[in-house]
C-alpha positions in Angstrom: 22.3 -16.1 -14.0 20.6 -19.5 -14.5 17.1 -19.8 -15.5 15.1 -21.8 -12.6 13.6 -25.0 -13.5 10.4 -23.7 -13.9 11.1 -21.9 -17.2 10.0 -24.0 -20.2 10.8 -22.7 -23.6 7.5 -24.6 -25.3 4.8 -22.4 -26.4 1.4 -22.3 -24.0 -0.8 -24.4 -25.3 -2.8 -24.6 -22.4 -4.5 -21.7 -20.2 -4.5 -24.5 -17.5 -2.4 -25.7 -15.8 0.1 -22.3 -16.0 3.0 -23.0 -17.9 4.8 -21.3 -15.4 5.1 -24.9 -13.0 4.1 -22.3 -10.1 0.8 -24.3 -8.2 -2.1 -22.4 -6.9 -1.2 -23.7 -3.2 2.4 -23.1 -3.5 1.0 -19.6 -4.4 -1.3 -19.6 -1.2 2.2 -19.9 0.7 3.4 -17.1 -0.2 0.9 -14.8 -0.4 0.1 -16.0 2.9 4.0 -15.0 4.1 4.2 -11.7 2.1 0.8 -10.8 4.1 2.1 -11.6 7.4 5.3 -9.6 7.0 3.5 -6.2 5.2 3.8 -4.0 7.6 5.5 -0.6 7.3 2.6 1.2 5.2 2.9 1.0 0.8 6.5 1.1 0.5 7.5 -1.8 3.2 5.2 -3.6 2.1 5.8 -3.2 -1.9 10.0 -3.6 -1.2 8.7 -7.4 1.1 6.8 -8.0 -2.2 9.6 -7.5 -4.6 12.0 -9.5 -2.2 10.2 -12.5 -1.6 8.0 -12.7 -5.5 11.1 -11.4 -7.2 14.7 -12.1 -5.5 13.4 -15.1 -3.7 10.9 -17.3 -5.3 11.9 -14.9 -9.1 8.5 -15.4 -9.9 8.5 -12.4 -12.3 11.2 -10.1 -13.4 12.3 -6.8 -12.2 10.9 -5.1 -15.8 7.2 -6.5 -15.5 7.6 -6.0 -11.3 8.1 -2.2 -12.2 5.5 -2.0 -15.2 3.1 -3.4 -13.0 3.7 -1.4 -10.0 3.5 2.5 -12.9 0.2 1.0 -13.4 -1.1 0.6 -10.0 0.1 3.9 -8.6 -1.9 5.3 -10.8 -5.1 3.8 -9.8 -7.3 5.2 -6.6 -6.9 3.1 -3.2 -4.1 1.4 -1.7 -1.3 0.3 -4.3 0.4 -2.4 -2.8 -2.7 -4.7 -2.0 -3.4 -3.7 -6.2 0.3 -4.9 -7.0 -0.7 -8.4 -5.1 -4.0 -8.9 -7.1 -1.5 -8.1 -10.5 1.1 -10.1 -9.9 -1.4 -13.0 -8.3 -3.9 -12.2 -12.2 -0.5 -13.0 -13.8 0.4 -15.8 -12.2 -2.8 -18.2 -11.8 -5.8 -15.8 -13.8 -8.5 -14.0 -11.7 -8.6 -17.1 -9.1 -5.0 -16.2 -8.1 -5.9 -12.2 -8.2 -8.5 -13.0 -6.0 -6.0 -15.2 -3.6 -3.5 -12.5 -3.4 -5.7 -9.5 -2.9 -8.0 -11.6 0.0 -4.7 -12.4 1.6 -2.6 -9.6 1.6 -5.5 -7.6 3.3 -6.9 -10.6 5.9 -4.2 -10.4 8.1 -5.4 -6.6 8.5 -9.0 -7.4 9.0 -8.3 -9.4 11.7 -5.8 -7.3 13.7 -7.7 -3.6 13.2 -11.1 -5.8 14.0 -9.3 -7.2 17.4 -8.0 -3.8 18.2 -11.2 -2.2 17.5 -12.9 -4.2 20.2 -10.2 -3.6 22.7 -10.8 -0.2 22.2 -14.3 0.1 22.5 -14.5 -2.0 25.9 -11.8 -0.8 27.4 -10.6 2.4 25.7 -7.1 3.4 24.9 -5.4 1.0 27.0 -1.8 0.9 28.5 -0.4 -1.7 27.0 -1.5 -1.3 23.4 -0.5 2.5 24.1 3.3 0.7 24.7 3.1 -2.2 21.9 2.4 1.2 19.4 5.4 3.1 21.0 7.6 0.2 20.4 6.2 -1.0 17.2 6.9 2.5 15.6 10.4 2.7 16.1 10.6 -0.3 13.7 8.0 0.9 11.4 10.3 3.6 10.5 13.3 1.9 10.2 11.2 -0.8 7.8 9.9 2.2 5.8 13.6 4.1 5.5 14.7 0.3 4.4 12.1 0.6 2.0 12.6 4.0 0.3 16.5 3.1 -0.3 15.4 -0.2 -1.7 13.0 1.2 -4.2 14.4 4.1 -4.8 17.9 1.9 -6.2 15.2 0.3 -8.6 13.3 2.9 -9.9 16.1 5.7 -9.9 18.2 4.1 -12.6 20.0 7.8 -14.1 19.9 11.3 -13.1 16.6 12.4 -14.4 14.6 10.0 -12.5 16.5 11.2 -9.2 16.0 14.6 -10.5 12.1 13.6 -11.2 11.9 11.9 -7.7 13.6 15.4 -6.5 11.4 17.7 -8.4 8.1 15.4 -6.6 9.6 15.5 -2.8 10.5 19.2 -3.4 6.8 19.9 -4.5 4.9 17.9 -2.2 7.1 18.7 0.8 8.1 22.3 0.6 4.7 23.6 -1.3 1.9 20.8 -0.7 1.4 20.3 -4.4 -1.3 18.0 -4.9 -0.2 14.6 -5.7 -2.3 14.5 -8.7 -0.7 16.9 -10.6 2.6 15.5 -9.4 1.8 12.3 -11.0 1.1 13.7 -14.3 3.5 16.3 -14.5 5.7 13.2 -14.5 3.9 11.1 -17.0 4.1 13.9 -19.4 7.6 14.4 -19.0 8.1 10.4 -19.1 6.0 10.5 -22.2 7.4 13.2 -23.9 11.5 11.8 -23.0 9.6 8.2 -24.7 8.5 9.4 -27.7 11.2 11.7 -28.5 13.6 8.6 -28.1 15.4 10.4 -25.3 18.3 8.2 -23.5 17.1 8.3 -20.1 13.6 7.1 -20.8 14.7 3.9 -22.8 14.0 0.8 -21.0 16.8 -0.5 -19.3 18.8 2.4 -19.4 21.2 2.7 -16.2 19.8 -0.7 -14.6 23.3 -1.7 -14.4 23.9 -0.5 -11.2 20.6 -1.8 -9.3 23.3 -4.6 -8.2 23.4 -8.3 -8.8 20.1 -9.2 -7.3 18.2 -7.8 -10.4 16.0 -10.6 -11.8 15.6 -10.5 -16.1 12.1 -11.6 -16.9 13.4 -14.0 -19.6 15.0 -15.5 -16.0 11.8 -15.8 -13.9 9.3 -18.7 -13.9 6.8 -16.6 -16.2 9.5 -15.7 -18.6 8.8 -12.4 -21.4 5.6 -13.1 -23.1 2.2 -12.4 -22.3 0.4 -15.5 -20.7 -2.3 -16.8 -22.6 -5.1 -15.6 -19.7 -3.7 -12.2 -19.9 -5.1 -12.1 -23.5 -8.8 -12.3 -22.6 -11.8 -12.2 -25.3 -13.2 -8.6 -26.0 -16.3 -9.1 -23.9 -13.8 -9.8 -20.9 -14.4 -6.2 -19.8 -17.9 -6.0 -20.1 -18.4 -9.5 -17.8 -15.9 -8.2 -15.5 -17.7 -4.8 -15.1 -20.6 -6.0 -14.8 -19.8 -8.4 -11.7 -17.4 -5.8 -10.3 -19.6 -3.5 -10.2 -22.9 -5.6 -8.9 -20.3 -6.8 -5.9 -19.4 -3.3 -5.0 -22.4 -1.1 -5.8 -25.5 -4.2 -4.8 -25.0 -3.5 -0.9 -24.9 0.2 -1.0 -27.9 -0.3 -3.7 -30.2 -2.6 -0.7 -28.9 -0.4 2.3 -30.2 2.6 0.9 -33.6 0.7 -0.2 -33.8 -0.9 3.1 -32.5 2.1 5.5 -33.1 5.0 4.0 -30.3 7.7 4.0 -29.3 8.9 7.5 -28.7 5.5 8.7 -25.2 4.8 10.0 -24.7 1.8 7.6 -25.8 3.2 4.6 -23.9 6.5 5.4 -20.7 4.1 5.6 -21.2 2.5 2.5 -21.8 5.5 0.5 -19.2 7.6 1.8 -16.4 4.9 1.3 -17.4 4.0 -1.8 -16.8 7.6 -3.1 -13.6 7.4 -1.3 -12.1 4.5 -2.9 -12.6 6.2 -6.2 -10.6 9.1 -5.3 -8.1 7.9 -3.2 -5.0 9.0 -5.2 -1.3 9.4 -3.7 -2.1 6.8 -0.6 -3.8 6.8 2.2 -1.9 9.6 4.3 -3.4 11.9 1.0 -7.1 10.8 1.7 -6.8 10.8 5.7 -7.1 14.1 6.5 -10.5 14.5 4.4 -11.9 11.0 6.1 -10.9 12.4 9.6 -12.8 15.7 8.9 -15.7 14.1 7.3 -15.7 11.1 10.5 -15.7 13.8 13.6 -17.1 17.5 12.5 -19.8 15.7 9.8 -20.5 12.7 10.5 -20.0 12.0 14.4 -18.4 8.6 14.3 -15.1 9.4 16.0 -14.2 11.8 18.9 -11.3 13.9 18.2 -8.1 12.5 18.7 -9.5 9.1 17.9 -7.9 9.3 14.4 -4.9 9.0 15.5 -5.4 6.3 17.2 -6.6 4.1 14.7 -3.7 5.4 12.7 -1.6 4.1 14.8 -3.4 0.4 14.9 -3.3 0.8 11.3 0.4 1.8 11.0 1.8 -1.3 13.4 -0.4 -3.7 12.1 0.0 -6.2 8.6 -1.8 -4.8 5.6 -2.9 -1.9 3.7 -2.4 1.9 6.1 -6.2 2.8 4.4 -7.3 -0.5 7.0 -7.6 2.5 9.4 -11.3 3.1 7.6 -12.0 0.1 9.2 -11.5 1.2 12.3 -13.6 4.3 11.7 -16.8 2.3 9.8 -16.2 0.4 13.0 -16.6 2.7 16.0 -19.3 4.9 14.0 -21.5 1.8 14.1 -21.0 1.3 17.8 -21.7 4.7 18.5 -24.8 4.3 16.6 -26.1 0.7 16.9 -30.3 1.1 16.5 -31.5 -2.1 17.6 -27.8 -4.1 17.1 -25.8 -5.0 20.2 -23.5 -2.5 20.0 -20.1 -4.7 19.4 -22.1 -6.5 16.7 -22.9 -3.5 15.0 -19.5 -2.1 15.1 -18.4 -5.7 13.7 -20.7 -4.9 10.7 -20.0 -1.6 10.1 -16.0 -2.5 10.2 -16.6 -5.1 7.6 -19.1 -3.1 5.4 -16.5 -0.4 5.1 -13.6 -3.4 4.5 -15.8 -4.4 1.4 -16.2 -1.2 -0.2 -13.4 0.0 -0.1 -11.2 -2.8 -1.2 -13.7 -4.7 -3.9 -13.0 -2.0 -6.3 -9.0 -2.8 -6.4 -10.1 -5.9 -7.6 -11.9 -4.3 -10.4 -9.6 -2.0 -11.6 -6.8 -4.3 -11.9 -9.3 -7.3 -13.6 -10.1 -4.2 -16.0 -6.6 -2.7 -16.6 -3.9 -5.4 -16.4 -5.3 -6.7 -19.6 -4.5 -4.0 -21.6 -1.5 -2.9 -19.6 0.2 -6.0 -20.0 -0.4 -5.6 -24.4 1.4 -2.6 -23.7 3.8 -3.4 -22.0 6.2 -3.2 -24.8 4.9 0.6 -26.0 8.1 2.6 -25.4 6.4 5.6 -25.0 4.2 4.6 -22.3 6.7 2.3 -20.5 8.6 5.8 -20.2 5.5 7.8 -19.1 5.2 4.9 -16.5 8.4 4.6 -15.2 8.8 8.8 -14.8 5.6 8.5 -12.9 7.3 5.3 -10.7 10.3 8.1 -10.0 8.3 10.7 -8.7 6.3 8.1 -6.5 10.0 7.2 -5.0 9.9 11.1 -3.8 6.2 10.5 -2.5 7.6 7.8 -0.5 10.3 9.7 0.7 7.9 12.2 1.6 5.5 10.4 3.7 8.6 8.4 5.6 10.2 11.8 6.5 6.5 12.5 7.9 5.9 9.7 9.6 9.6 10.5 11.3 8.9 13.6 12.5 5.6 12.5 14.5 7.6 9.7 15.8 10.4 11.0 17.0 8.9 14.9 17.7 5.7 15.7 20.1 5.5 19.3 18.8 6.0 20.3 15.4 5.7 24.2 13.9 4.7 25.5 10.9 6.6 27.9 9.0 6.1 30.1 6.0 8.4 31.7 3.3 8.3 32.4 0.2 5.4 30.0 -0.9 6.5 27.5 1.1 4.9 25.8 3.8 7.1 23.5 6.4 6.4 21.5 8.9 9.4 21.5 11.5 10.2 19.9 14.7 10.6 21.9 17.9 13.7 20.3 18.9 13.0 20.6 22.6 10.2 18.2 22.0 12.1 15.5 21.1 11.0 12.0 22.3 14.0 10.7 23.3 13.2 6.9 24.3 11.5 7.0 20.9 14.7 8.2 19.1 16.7 5.5 21.2 14.7 2.9 19.7 14.2 4.0 16.1 17.9 4.3 16.3 18.5 1.1 17.6 15.8 -0.6 14.9 17.8 1.1 12.0 21.1 -0.2 13.1 19.9 -3.4 13.7 18.6 -3.0 9.8 20.9 -1.4 7.8 24.3 -3.1 10.1 23.2 -6.3 11.2 20.4 -7.1 8.3 18.2 -8.2 11.2 14.8 -9.6 10.2 11.6 -7.6 9.9 10.2 -9.9 12.1 12.8 -9.9 14.9 13.1 -6.1 14.7 9.2 -6.0 15.3 9.3 -8.2 17.7 12.3 -6.9 19.4 10.7 -3.3 19.5 7.7 -4.1 20.5 9.1 -5.7 23.8 11.5 -3.1 24.7 7.7 -1.3 24.3 5.8 -2.9 26.4 8.9 -2.9 29.2 9.2 1.0 28.9 5.2 1.5 29.2 6.1 -0.7 32.4 8.6 1.4 33.6 6.0 4.2 32.6 2.9 3.0 34.3 1.4 2.7 31.3 0.5 -1.0 32.0 
């Protein structure tokens, strides 16, 4: 495997411009492309990022990509966006992290805002319902492809497969808490790394991944830590101060001038707290958000949370973007002296701000330390074990999604300490099943691209909506 032309052997002498030869302008173009294709939740988004950044562009190698993913998995918030920030920071310092992180969520912000306006003005219109019907089938196929792709890279031996299986069983059958699953996997990996067990050694078993794997040495960034990834001692304090000001400043201003009980103050405080506890991905926290939004704050009516989730599942960007819809509807229904649509827009943007600003803070604070500890064998083993467990988590979410797409009714079964949601077979959604099978065949058998599958399924969904009288 030949090294790409931009790889230099001369040591880095200057922090600017970067030694890897990738311009920030080129990075903007690529991150915009990643953002436009970021459908299918974290599994699909991470797979898209890997395909473009590692396999196609060869900007970073496989080992560095997984190391960054391992760290982002441990953080509260959307790990896919945080991974984009991490890689952008590696390539172009703070400016690169900001570009990657903002572009990653921008399409979702615009799409959810537009759909929120349509929803508020027209309600659950048939055309939107039909569009979502078609898109869900495509998203399911993309998520399944992503589960297999990430699994092939992270599950490099039978021990890692066992950790993924244990995580899946714990979550799917026993509804274990995600932080406990991650903690247990990390402890196992750390002990294995300290003990020098072969299964936890870096690179063990990687040979079966395939020809697409890119070694760090063969990437544009190379193996060494970039100069800007070795910040001065006062870096953390500076980043923490700026990040906390940008995050907490609006919350403090709203609390002082509008007081408690105002919808904008409630939105800023509630979603700021949520940003600190969203471990395990969006699904792990959305039930809590739905309960608070419906029963406590009365921002949404029962069932509207699922409508918002459908928007987030079928638009680019992190699934947690559904919170923008929640904030929009909350402010729309309590606008005060503002126009309802203006209040809803401000409420949605405020929600997005306090939800995603912390992601930049976690990366800019922690990434430099993670890079310096990249060669720590025990830590690397712990993080690799956590990533293996996360494959089981993603599989659990994929099955959850499939059950809700393909069946109209589920029933809860108990026994031997287990609780399982099983489908009512007579409630199978035949049109959705046919469309999903077609999307899966297109993706796996004929290797049809993501955008083509999404477009075809959305058109078929609209045609089905016309036949059913939805539109």
